[in-house]
C-alpha positions as CSV (number, residue, x, y, z in Angstrom):
1,M,14.0,98.1,126.9
2,S,11.3,100.3,128.3
3,T,7.7,99.2,128.0
4,V,4.9,101.1,126.3
5,S,3.4,102.0,129.7
6,E,6.7,103.4,130.9
7,I,7.4,105.6,127.8
8,F,3.8,106.7,127.2
9,A,3.4,110.5,127.8
10,S,6.9,110.6,129.2
11,K,7.5,113.9,127.3
12,V,4.1,115.4,128.3
13,F,3.4,117.8,131.2
14,D,0.0,116.0,131.7
15,D,-2.3,115.7,134.7
16,K,-0.2,113.1,136.4
17,V,2.9,115.4,136.3
18,M,0.9,118.5,137.3
19,R,-0.6,116.7,140.3
20,S,2.8,115.5,141.5
21,R,4.6,118.8,141.0
22,L,2.1,121.6,141.8
23,P,0.8,122.7,145.2
24,E,-2.7,121.4,145.8
25,K,-4.2,124.9,145.5
26,V,-2.4,125.7,142.2
27,Y,-3.3,122.3,140.8
28,R,-7.0,122.8,141.6
29,S,-7.0,126.2,140.1
30,L,-5.3,124.9,136.9
31,R,-7.8,122.1,136.7
32,R,-10.7,124.6,136.9
33,T,-9.1,126.5,134.1
34,I,-8.8,123.4,132.0
35,D,-12.2,121.9,132.8
36,N,-14.3,125.1,132.9
37,G,-12.4,127.7,131.0
38,T,-11.9,129.9,134.0
39,E,-9.1,132.4,134.1
40,L,-5.7,131.7,135.8
41,D,-4.2,134.7,137.6
42,L,-0.6,135.6,137.2
43,E,0.5,134.4,140.6
44,L,-0.8,130.9,139.9
45,A,0.6,131.1,136.4
46,N,4.1,131.8,137.8
47,A,3.8,128.7,139.9
48,V,2.7,126.5,137.0
49,A,5.4,128.0,134.7
50,Q,8.2,127.3,137.1
51,A,7.0,123.7,137.7
52,M,6.8,123.2,134.0
53,C,10.3,124.7,133.5
54,D,11.8,122.5,136.2
55,W,10.2,119.4,134.7
56,A,11.3,120.3,131.2
57,V,14.9,121.0,132.2
58,E,15.1,117.7,134.1
59,N,14.0,116.0,130.9
60,G,16.7,117.6,128.8
61,A,15.0,120.7,127.5
62,T,17.0,123.9,127.1
63,H,14.4,126.1,125.3
64,F,10.6,126.7,125.2
65,T,8.3,127.8,122.4
66,H,4.8,128.8,122.0
67,W,3.7,126.1,119.5
68,F,0.9,127.4,117.2
69,Q,-0.9,126.6,114.0
70,P,-0.9,129.6,111.6
71,L,-2.9,129.7,108.4
72,T,-0.1,128.0,106.5
73,G,-1.6,124.7,107.4
74,I,1.5,123.5,109.3
75,T,2.8,124.4,112.8
76,A,5.1,127.2,113.8
77,E,7.5,127.8,116.7
78,K,10.0,130.3,117.9
79,H,12.5,129.0,120.5
80,D,13.6,131.0,123.6
81,G,16.1,129.6,126.1
82,F,15.2,129.1,129.7
83,I,18.6,130.7,130.5
84,N,18.5,134.0,132.4
85,P,21.5,135.8,134.1
86,A,22.0,135.3,137.9
87,P,23.4,138.0,140.2
88,D,26.6,136.0,140.7
89,G,27.4,136.1,137.0
90,R,26.1,132.6,136.4
91,V,22.7,131.6,135.0
92,I,19.4,130.3,136.2
93,M,16.8,128.3,134.2
94,E,13.3,129.8,134.6
95,L,10.0,130.3,132.8
96,T,7.7,133.1,134.1
97,G,4.0,133.1,134.2
98,K,3.9,136.0,131.8
99,E,6.1,134.0,129.3
100,L,3.8,131.0,129.7
101,I,0.6,132.8,129.2
102,K,1.5,135.1,126.3
103,G,4.1,135.2,123.5
104,E,4.7,137.8,120.8
105,P,5.9,136.3,117.5
106,D,6.1,138.4,114.4
107,A,2.6,138.4,112.8
108,S,3.5,140.1,109.6
109,S,5.2,137.1,107.9
110,F,2.3,134.7,108.3
111,P,-0.7,134.6,106.0
112,S,-3.3,137.1,107.2
113,G,-5.5,137.7,104.1
114,G,-5.2,141.5,104.6
115,L,-5.7,141.4,108.4
116,R,-2.2,142.6,108.9
117,A,0.0,144.9,106.7
118,T,3.6,144.0,106.2
119,F,4.7,146.8,108.5
120,E,2.3,145.7,111.3
121,A,4.3,143.1,113.0
122,R,2.8,142.6,116.4
123,G,0.9,139.4,117.1
124,Y,0.2,137.3,120.2
125,T,0.2,133.7,121.1
126,A,-2.0,132.7,124.1
127,W,-1.6,129.5,126.1
128,D,-4.3,126.8,125.5
129,P,-4.1,125.0,128.9
130,S,-6.6,122.4,127.7
131,S,-3.9,120.9,125.5
132,Y,-0.9,119.7,127.5
133,A,2.6,121.0,127.0
134,F,5.2,118.6,125.7
135,I,8.9,118.2,124.9
136,K,10.0,117.9,121.3
137,E,13.7,117.7,120.6
138,N,14.9,119.4,123.8
139,T,12.3,122.2,123.5
140,L,9.2,122.6,125.7
141,C,6.3,123.2,123.4
142,I,3.4,125.1,124.8
143,P,0.2,124.8,122.7
144,T,-1.2,128.2,122.0
145,A,-3.7,130.2,120.0
146,F,-2.4,132.9,117.6
147,C,-4.1,136.3,117.1
148,S,-3.3,139.8,115.8
149,F,-2.7,143.0,117.7
150,G,-6.4,143.8,117.0
151,G,-7.6,140.4,118.4
152,E,-8.4,138.7,115.0
153,A,-7.6,135.0,114.8
154,L,-4.6,134.3,112.7
155,D,-4.6,130.6,113.2
156,K,-6.8,127.5,113.0
157,K,-7.0,126.7,116.7
158,T,-8.8,129.9,117.8
159,P,-11.9,129.3,115.6
160,L,-11.8,125.6,116.5
161,L,-12.0,126.4,120.2
162,R,-14.8,128.9,119.5
163,S,-16.7,126.3,117.6
164,M,-16.4,123.8,120.4
165,E,-17.7,126.4,122.8
166,A,-20.6,127.2,120.5
167,L,-21.7,123.6,120.3
168,N,-21.2,123.2,124.1
169,K,-23.5,126.1,124.7
170,Q,-26.3,124.9,122.5
171,A,-26.0,121.2,123.5
172,L,-26.3,122.1,127.2
173,R,-29.6,123.9,126.4
174,I,-30.9,120.7,124.9
175,L,-29.8,118.5,127.7
176,R,-31.4,120.9,130.3
177,L,-34.7,120.4,128.4
178,F,-34.4,116.6,129.0
179,G,-34.0,117.3,132.7
180,N,-30.2,116.8,132.9
181,K,-28.7,119.2,135.4
182,E,-25.5,117.3,136.0
183,V,-23.6,117.8,132.8
184,R,-21.4,120.9,132.8
185,R,-19.8,120.6,129.4
186,V,-20.3,118.9,126.1
187,F,-17.2,118.1,124.1
188,T,-16.7,117.0,120.5
189,N,-14.2,114.2,120.1
190,V,-12.3,113.2,117.0
191,G,-10.2,110.2,115.9
192,P,-8.5,111.0,112.6
193,E,-7.3,108.0,110.6
194,Q,-4.1,109.1,108.8
195,E,-3.2,107.7,105.4
196,Y,0.2,108.1,103.9
197,F,2.7,106.8,101.3
198,L,6.4,105.7,101.9
199,V,8.9,105.9,99.1
200,D,12.6,105.4,99.0
201,R,14.5,108.7,99.7
202,E,17.1,108.2,97.0
203,M,14.4,107.8,94.4
204,Y,12.5,110.8,95.8
205,L,15.5,113.1,95.5
206,K,15.6,112.3,91.7
207,R,12.2,113.7,91.1
208,K,11.7,117.5,91.1
209,D,7.9,117.1,91.2
210,L,8.0,115.2,94.5
211,I,10.5,117.6,96.0
212,Y,8.6,120.8,95.0
213,T,5.0,119.7,95.1
214,G,4.7,116.5,97.1
215,R,3.1,114.6,94.2
216,T,4.1,113.1,90.9
217,L,3.2,115.4,88.0
218,F,4.3,112.8,85.4
219,G,4.2,109.0,85.5
220,A,2.8,106.2,83.3
221,K,1.0,103.4,85.0
222,P,3.2,100.5,85.8
223,P,2.2,96.9,84.7
224,K,0.9,96.3,88.2
225,G,-0.9,98.7,90.5
226,Q,-3.6,97.9,93.1
227,E,-5.6,95.6,90.8
228,L,-4.9,92.4,92.7
229,E,-5.9,94.0,96.0
230,D,-2.9,92.2,97.6
231,H,-1.4,95.1,99.5
232,Y,-4.5,96.0,101.7
233,F,-4.0,94.5,105.2
234,G,-1.1,92.5,103.7
235,A,2.1,91.5,105.5
236,I,4.0,94.6,106.4
237,K,7.5,94.8,104.8
238,P,10.4,94.7,107.3
239,R,11.6,98.2,106.4
240,V,8.2,99.6,106.8
241,Q,7.6,97.7,110.0
242,A,10.8,99.2,111.5
243,Y,9.6,102.6,110.5
244,M,6.2,102.0,112.1
245,E,7.8,100.8,115.4
246,D,10.0,103.9,115.7
247,L,7.0,106.1,114.8
248,N,4.8,104.6,117.4
249,E,7.5,105.0,120.1
250,E,7.9,108.7,119.3
251,L,4.2,109.3,119.2
252,W,3.6,107.4,122.5
253,K,6.3,109.5,124.2
254,L,4.2,112.6,123.3
255,G,1.0,111.0,124.7
256,I,-0.5,110.4,121.2
257,L,-2.7,107.3,121.3
258,A,-1.4,105.7,118.1
259,K,-3.5,102.5,118.0
260,T,-3.8,100.9,114.6
261,E,-1.3,100.4,111.7
262,H,-1.7,98.6,108.5
263,N,-1.1,98.5,104.7
264,E,-3.7,100.5,102.8
265,V,-5.0,99.6,99.3
266,A,-2.4,101.2,97.1
267,P,1.1,99.9,96.9
268,A,3.4,101.8,99.3
269,Q,0.3,103.2,101.1
270,H,-0.2,102.8,104.8
271,E,-2.5,104.0,107.6
272,L,-2.2,105.0,111.3
273,A,-5.2,105.5,113.4
274,P,-5.3,106.9,117.0
275,I,-7.9,106.5,119.8
276,Y,-10.3,109.4,120.1
277,A,-9.4,112.6,121.9
278,T,-11.1,115.9,122.5
279,T,-11.2,117.8,119.2
280,N,-8.6,120.5,119.9
281,V,-6.2,117.9,121.5
282,A,-6.8,115.6,118.5
283,T,-6.0,118.4,116.2
284,D,-2.7,119.2,118.0
285,H,-1.9,115.5,118.0
286,N,-2.6,115.1,114.3
287,Q,-0.3,118.0,113.4
288,L,2.4,116.4,115.5
289,T,1.8,113.0,113.9
290,M,2.3,114.4,110.4
291,E,5.5,116.2,111.5
292,I,6.9,113.1,113.2
293,M,6.0,110.8,110.4
294,K,8.2,112.8,108.1
295,K,11.1,113.0,110.6
296,V,11.1,109.3,111.4
297,A,10.9,108.4,107.7
298,R,14.2,110.3,107.1
299,K,15.9,108.1,109.7
300,H,15.0,105.0,107.7
301,G,16.0,106.3,104.3
302,L,12.4,106.9,103.4
303,V,10.1,109.9,102.6
304,C,6.6,110.1,103.9
305,L,4.2,111.6,101.3
306,L,1.1,113.2,102.8
307,H,-0.2,114.6,99.5
308,E,-3.8,113.7,98.8
309,K,-2.9,112.2,95.4
310,P,0.8,111.6,95.0
311,F,0.2,109.0,92.3
312,A,-2.4,109.0,89.5
313,G,-4.4,105.8,88.9
314,V,-4.1,104.4,92.5
315,N,-5.9,105.4,95.7
316,G,-5.2,108.8,97.1
317,S,-4.8,109.4,100.8
318,G,-7.4,110.8,103.1
319,K,-7.8,111.5,106.8
320,H,-11.1,110.0,107.9
321,N,-12.4,112.3,110.6
322,N,-14.4,110.3,113.1
323,W,-16.5,112.8,115.0
324,S,-18.8,112.5,118.0
325,M,-20.3,114.4,120.9
326,S,-20.0,113.5,124.6
327,T,-20.6,115.0,128.0
328,D,-18.2,115.5,130.9
329,T,-20.2,112.7,132.7
330,G,-19.2,110.2,130.0
331,D,-22.3,110.0,127.8
332,N,-21.9,109.7,124.0
333,L,-24.8,111.8,122.7
334,L,-24.7,109.9,119.4
335,S,-25.2,106.5,121.1
336,P,-28.8,105.2,120.7
337,G,-28.9,104.1,124.3
338,E,-31.2,101.6,126.0
339,T,-34.1,103.7,127.5
340,P,-36.8,105.8,125.9
341,Y,-35.2,108.9,127.4
342,E,-31.9,108.2,125.7
343,N,-33.6,107.2,122.5
344,A,-35.4,110.5,122.2
345,R,-32.3,112.4,123.0
346,F,-30.3,110.4,120.5
347,L,-32.8,111.0,117.7
348,L,-32.8,114.7,118.4
349,F,-29.0,115.0,118.3
350,L,-29.0,112.8,115.2
351,T,-31.5,115.0,113.5
352,A,-29.4,118.0,114.4
353,V,-26.5,116.6,112.6
354,I,-28.6,115.7,109.6
355,K,-30.0,119.2,109.5
356,G,-26.6,120.8,110.0
357,V,-25.0,118.8,107.2
358,D,-27.8,119.6,104.8
359,D,-28.1,123.3,105.6
360,Y,-24.3,123.8,105.5
361,Q,-23.1,121.2,103.0
362,D,-21.2,124.0,101.2
363,L,-19.2,124.7,104.4
364,L,-18.3,121.1,104.9
365,R,-17.2,120.8,101.3
366,L,-15.1,124.0,101.3
367,S,-13.5,123.0,104.6
368,V,-11.6,120.3,102.8
369,A,-11.1,122.2,99.5
370,T,-7.4,122.2,98.4
371,A,-5.6,121.8,95.2
372,G,-4.4,118.4,96.3
373,N,-7.8,117.1,97.5
374,D,-9.5,118.1,94.2
375,H,-7.5,115.3,92.5
376,R,-8.6,112.8,95.1
377,L,-12.4,113.4,95.6
378,G,-14.6,111.2,93.5
379,A,-12.4,108.2,92.7
380,N,-10.4,105.3,94.2
381,E,-12.3,105.0,97.4
382,A,-12.5,108.8,98.1
383,P,-16.0,110.1,98.4
384,P,-17.5,112.3,95.7
385,A,-17.6,116.1,95.9
386,V,-21.4,115.9,96.6
387,I,-22.1,115.8,100.3
388,S,-24.5,113.1,101.5
389,I,-25.1,111.2,104.8
390,F,-25.1,107.4,105.1
391,L,-27.2,106.1,108.0
392,G,-27.6,102.4,107.1
393,D,-30.8,100.4,106.8
394,E,-31.8,100.2,110.4
395,L,-31.6,103.9,111.3
396,S,-33.1,104.8,108.0
397,A,-36.1,102.6,108.8
398,V,-36.4,104.2,112.2
399,L,-36.5,107.7,110.7
400,E,-39.0,106.6,108.1
401,A,-41.2,105.2,110.8
402,V,-41.0,108.5,112.7
403,E,-41.7,110.5,109.5
404,T,-44.8,108.5,108.5
405,D,-46.1,107.7,112.0
406,S,-46.0,104.0,111.0
407,P,-44.9,100.9,112.8
408,Y,-41.2,100.2,112.9
409,A,-40.5,96.7,111.7
410,G,-37.4,96.3,113.8
411,T,-39.2,96.2,117.2
412,E,-42.6,95.1,118.3
413,R,-45.0,96.6,115.8
414,K,-45.8,99.9,117.5
415,V,-46.0,103.4,116.2
416,L,-42.8,105.1,117.4
417,K,-43.6,108.1,119.6
418,L,-40.4,109.7,121.0
419,G,-39.9,109.3,124.7
420,V,-42.1,106.2,124.9
421,D,-40.8,103.4,122.7
422,S,-37.2,102.1,122.7
423,L,-35.0,101.8,119.7
424,P,-33.3,98.5,119.1
425,R,-30.0,98.1,121.0
426,F,-27.0,98.7,118.8
427,T,-25.0,95.9,120.3
428,R,-23.2,95.3,117.0
429,D,-23.0,97.1,113.7
430,T,-26.5,96.8,112.2
431,T,-25.5,97.6,108.6
432,D,-22.5,97.4,106.3
433,R,-20.1,100.3,105.9
434,N,-20.4,102.6,102.9
435,R,-16.9,103.6,101.8
436,T,-18.3,106.0,99.1
437,S,-20.2,108.1,101.5
438,P,-18.7,111.5,102.5
439,F,-20.5,111.5,105.9
440,A,-21.4,108.1,107.3
441,F,-22.9,107.1,110.7
442,T,-20.9,104.2,112.1
443,G,-22.6,103.1,115.3
444,N,-22.0,106.0,117.7
445,K,-20.2,108.5,115.6
446,F,-20.0,110.1,112.1
447,E,-17.1,109.5,109.8
448,F,-16.3,112.5,107.6
449,R,-14.3,110.9,104.8
450,M,-13.5,114.0,102.7
451,V,-10.6,115.4,104.7
452,G,-7.3,115.2,102.8
453,S,-4.3,113.5,104.2
454,G,-2.2,116.6,104.4
455,D,-4.9,118.9,105.8
456,S,-5.3,120.2,109.3
457,I,-8.4,118.6,110.8
458,A,-9.3,121.9,112.4
459,C,-11.0,123.3,109.4
460,A,-13.4,120.4,108.9
461,N,-14.3,120.2,112.6
462,I,-14.9,123.9,112.9
463,M,-17.6,123.6,110.2
464,I,-19.1,120.4,111.6
465,N,-19.3,121.9,115.1
466,A,-20.7,125.2,113.8
467,S,-23.4,123.6,111.6
468,V,-24.6,121.3,114.4
469,A,-24.5,124.1,117.0
470,E,-26.8,126.1,114.7
471,S,-29.2,123.2,114.4
472,L,-29.2,122.7,118.2
473,R,-29.8,126.4,118.7
474,Q,-32.9,126.3,116.5
475,F,-34.2,123.2,118.2
476,A,-33.7,124.7,121.7
477,D,-35.5,127.9,120.6
478,A,-38.4,125.8,119.4
479,L,-38.6,123.4,122.4
480,E,-37.9,125.7,125.4
481,G,-41.4,127.3,125.2
482,A,-43.3,124.2,124.4
483,E,-46.5,123.4,126.4
484,N,-46.1,119.7,125.8
485,F,-42.4,118.8,125.5
486,D,-42.9,115.2,124.2
487,D,-45.5,116.2,121.6
488,K,-43.4,119.1,120.4
489,L,-40.2,117.0,120.3
490,H,-41.9,114.3,118.2
491,A,-43.3,116.9,115.8
492,L,-40.0,118.7,115.5
493,I,-38.0,115.6,114.7
494,K,-40.7,114.5,112.2
495,E,-40.6,117.9,110.5
496,Q,-36.8,117.9,110.3
497,I,-36.6,114.4,108.8
498,I,-39.0,115.5,106.1
499,A,-37.2,118.7,105.5
500,H,-33.7,117.2,105.2
501,K,-34.1,113.7,104.0
502,R,-32.7,114.7,100.6
503,I,-29.2,114.6,102.2
504,L,-29.7,110.9,103.2
505,F,-28.3,108.3,100.7
506,N,-27.3,104.7,101.4
507,G,-26.2,103.8,97.9
508,N,-23.1,104.0,95.8
509,G,-21.7,107.5,95.8
510,Y,-19.5,106.8,92.8
511,D,-22.5,106.0,90.5
512,D,-23.0,108.7,87.9
513,A,-26.8,108.2,88.3
514,W,-26.5,109.2,91.9
515,I,-24.6,112.4,91.0
516,R,-27.4,113.3,88.5
517,E,-30.1,112.5,91.1
518,A,-28.3,114.4,93.8
519,T,-27.9,117.6,91.8
520,E,-30.9,117.5,89.4
521,Q,-33.6,116.0,91.6
522,R,-32.5,116.6,95.2
523,G,-30.8,120.0,94.7
524,L,-27.6,119.0,96.4
525,L,-24.4,120.9,95.6
526,N,-21.6,119.5,93.4
527,M,-18.6,121.7,93.9
528,R,-15.9,119.7,92.1
529,T,-13.0,122.1,92.6
530,T,-11.6,124.5,95.2
531,A,-12.5,127.4,92.9
532,D,-16.1,126.3,92.9
533,A,-16.3,125.7,96.6
534,L,-14.4,128.5,98.4
535,P,-16.6,131.4,97.3
536,R,-19.4,129.9,99.3
537,L,-17.6,130.8,102.4
538,L,-18.8,134.4,101.9
539,D,-22.4,133.4,101.2
540,P,-24.6,135.6,103.5
541,K,-26.2,132.6,105.1
542,N,-22.8,131.2,106.1
543,V,-21.4,134.5,107.2
544,S,-24.3,135.3,109.5
545,M,-24.3,131.9,111.1
546,L,-20.6,131.8,111.8
547,I,-20.6,135.4,113.2
548,A,-23.7,134.7,115.3
549,H,-22.0,131.8,117.1
550,G,-18.8,133.9,117.6
551,I,-16.7,131.5,115.5
552,F,-15.5,134.1,113.0
553,S,-15.8,137.8,112.5
554,E,-16.6,139.0,109.0
555,T,-13.0,140.2,108.5
556,E,-11.7,136.8,109.6
557,L,-13.9,135.1,107.1
558,K,-12.8,137.4,104.3
559,S,-9.2,136.9,105.2
560,R,-9.5,133.1,105.1
561,Y,-11.2,133.3,101.7
562,E,-8.3,135.3,100.3
563,I,-5.7,133.0,102.0
564,Q,-7.2,129.7,100.8
565,L,-7.7,130.8,97.3
566,E,-4.2,132.3,97.1
567,N,-2.9,129.0,98.4
568,Y,-4.8,127.1,95.7
569,V,-3.5,129.4,93.0
570,R,0.1,129.3,94.2
571,T,0.1,125.6,94.6
572,V,-1.0,125.0,91.1
573,R,1.3,127.7,89.7
574,I,4.3,125.9,91.4
575,E,3.1,122.6,89.9
576,A,2.8,124.1,86.4
577,L,6.2,125.7,86.5
578,T,7.7,122.4,87.8
579,M,6.0,120.5,84.9
580,A,7.5,123.0,82.4
581,D,10.9,122.7,84.0
582,M,10.9,118.9,84.0
583,A,9.5,118.7,80.5
584,R,12.1,121.1,79.0
585,K,15.2,120.0,81.0
586,E,14.6,116.2,81.5
587,I,11.8,114.6,79.6
588,I,12.1,116.1,76.1
589,P,15.9,115.8,76.1
590,A,15.6,112.2,77.1
591,V,13.0,111.4,74.4
592,T,15.1,113.2,71.7
593,A,18.3,111.5,72.9
594,Y,16.6,108.0,72.6
595,S,15.0,108.8,69.2
596,G,18.4,110.2,68.1
597,A,20.1,107.0,69.1
598,L,17.5,104.9,67.3
599,A,17.9,107.1,64.2
600,Q,21.7,106.6,64.3
601,G,21.1,102.9,64.6
602,V,18.8,102.8,61.6
603,A,21.3,104.8,59.6
604,G,24.1,102.4,60.5
605,K,22.1,99.3,59.7
606,K,21.0,100.7,56.3
607,A,24.6,101.7,55.5
608,A,25.7,98.1,56.2
609,D,22.7,96.6,54.4
610,P,20.6,98.9,52.2
611,S,18.0,96.2,51.8
612,L,16.9,96.5,55.5
613,T,13.7,98.5,56.1
614,C,14.2,98.9,59.9
615,A,10.4,99.5,60.0
616,Y,10.1,99.1,63.8
617,E,12.9,101.6,64.6
618,T,11.7,104.0,61.9
619,K,8.1,104.0,63.2
620,L,9.3,104.4,66.8
621,V,11.5,107.4,65.9
622,R,8.6,109.1,64.2
623,K,6.3,108.5,67.2
624,L,8.9,109.8,69.6
625,S,9.8,112.8,67.5
626,C,6.1,113.7,67.2
627,L,5.6,113.3,71.0
628,A,8.7,115.5,71.6
629,D,7.4,118.2,69.3
630,C,3.9,118.0,70.8
631,A,5.3,118.1,74.3
632,D,7.4,121.1,73.4
633,A,4.3,122.9,72.1
634,A,2.2,121.9,75.1
635,T,4.9,123.2,77.4
636,E,4.8,126.6,75.6
637,E,1.0,126.6,76.0
638,L,1.3,125.9,79.7
639,E,3.9,128.6,80.2
640,K,1.6,131.1,78.4
641,T,-1.3,130.3,80.7
642,V,0.9,130.9,83.7
643,T,2.0,134.2,82.2
644,V,-1.7,135.2,81.9
645,L,-2.3,134.0,85.5
646,D,0.5,136.2,86.8
647,G,-1.0,139.3,85.1
648,I,-4.6,139.0,86.5
649,G,-4.0,140.4,90.0
650,E,-7.4,139.4,91.6
651,V,-7.5,136.1,93.4
652,T,-11.0,135.0,92.5
653,K,-10.3,135.5,88.8
654,E,-6.9,133.8,89.2
655,A,-8.6,130.8,90.7
656,Y,-10.9,130.5,87.7
657,Q,-7.9,130.8,85.4
658,V,-6.3,127.9,87.2
659,R,-9.4,125.8,87.0
660,D,-10.3,126.5,83.4
661,E,-6.9,127.0,81.7
662,V,-3.9,126.0,83.7
663,L,-5.1,122.6,85.0
664,P,-6.3,121.4,81.5
665,K,-3.0,122.5,80.0
666,M,-1.1,120.5,82.7
667,A,-3.2,117.5,81.9
668,A,-2.5,117.8,78.2
669,L,1.3,118.0,78.8
670,R,1.2,115.1,81.2
671,A,-0.6,112.8,78.7
672,L,2.0,113.4,76.1
673,C,5.0,112.8,78.4
674,D,3.4,109.7,79.9
675,D,2.9,108.3,76.4
676,A,6.6,109.1,75.7
677,E,7.6,107.2,78.9
678,T,6.0,104.0,77.6
679,L,8.0,104.2,74.4
680,T,11.4,105.3,75.8
681,A,14.0,102.9,76.9
682,A,14.4,102.7,80.7
683,S,18.0,103.6,80.5
684,Y,17.1,106.9,79.0
685,W,14.2,107.9,81.2
686,P,15.6,110.7,83.5
687,F,13.9,109.8,86.8
688,P,12.4,106.9,88.7
689,T,9.1,105.6,87.3
690,Y,5.9,104.7,89.1
691,G,7.0,101.1,89.3
692,D,10.2,102.1,90.9
693,L,8.5,104.3,93.5
694,L,5.5,102.2,94.4
695,F,7.4,98.9,94.7
696,G,10.9,100.2,95.7
697,V,10.6,100.0,99.5
């Protein structure tokens, strides 16, 4: 049996493979391209391509693909064979530099939000050399960006790379002000914790709602849920453990640093957490992780559910996005450090994050806005829709001391002046974690807890990078011309703490009193649904900032607004139609069949003995008959709202129809059917229940 070290990255064309297979000159040129973003000429690209091809063929690959991330939220690939005709009538296996650098998939069939007409098919994929190529199921996958014939980004990776470059540019300006001339690049790093559910495949195939929508649209609460808190970190069931072992092996082969695995809070819920990677690589890896999770599950007779709220009444699944900034010399810019120089720098970068989150809280919220995540946010350990930052007691006290020019109790009682006094060493966590906070500082990073389990992490990290880049730009503009850098730095941080302390909150994010305080007293935004959040993408403040940093063009922003709202509307429409179909064809017939059997039983008993009242059966028949009638009427009402939705023709109005009419009608129908489930004999109920699904593995 191979060891982990032997199989790790065995399917990746990584630096070790490149160094061993490329001529020294080619290798150095490729490294410059990866490290500094310099261009790779065609001659060198040909050499890289052939080495990549030879390695892939030796490892069983027969095809290659430009692997990209269109605006569908999943990945896409078109396979081409390495095979080419040879003069002697045989074949050779080759990949040219041109094929490596650029591909041309059909762009008309992917979401474009109006950027491309149906008849305008041309689009391009461009190699991203900073993310290593890998082999997946006998195909060499080359990570790429995807753009239209006119150069507009049609994917999630292109804006992500742009946002990383924007932050790098502004962070370098700040570091130069602190006298650091050595750092060449600043990276953002991410470690996304991936939550998921596992259910038995045979049960899954009996539920249309899971098949069509990824979540249960009906389901009464079982007698036992997560109340005893006995699943969290509990012993992993053998079937699940076997799945996790196979999953880890497949991820390790692809160089994905799968590190932590455990049971999550809800029954049948689990988590996988990787070690940090550069943001674009972490994004690629997370997309692969979700794909492989589903494939491995099938081998074990399971289905992996990545919906944010597959079951009502128990925890939903998120993807905690642990975000930090670091230099190419190994410094974490969100680490407090041990010297006055590092302390001052840390506080400036910390303040930049605070300012960015406050100024662009709407962008962070809409970056995680989906129909599925709307069900998750605000309950069962998911953070509320109101954005706030948790710093903990110690950092909060430090900022208060800076704000008030008062002694900081955590050190010798001196007035903190930046660049002079040292912050306390953070040798261990200095405060408890806050699981209700959307954006929490956790020692040397921030944990953005609002990302949904099925989302690409690209969207959230684009907005985090962009908002912090803008803060750093403003700080650099203010500091570069300062006569006295230390005095200006101290004044700037003090000013920003005062201006943005409304976003800081260390308490219980679930508390209704906090939501009232946040919105009524602090003026924070509470965008509960996707329909509330997404229109903020086109707010002039947001548009101008994102364009100024070169992250999006105005047309790209408008296209994404259209695409995301259309996805919201279409997702809920599919759910509504699925509910109507299940109610009419499965639930109502089951309820009427059971009530009919009861009625026949009553008639038979009374025929045998007229003195019998059969009060229980009679009462139950009446309840079930009433529920069936009401469910039928509720189904008709739901179908009418969908008919109205289909006739609107304007996506913003459609989204409001979904929010205000369709979703309430769905909730009403569900309540009736779930009541009926509690009264219907198990032998009559048409599909597996919550108890079956949550405890059936």
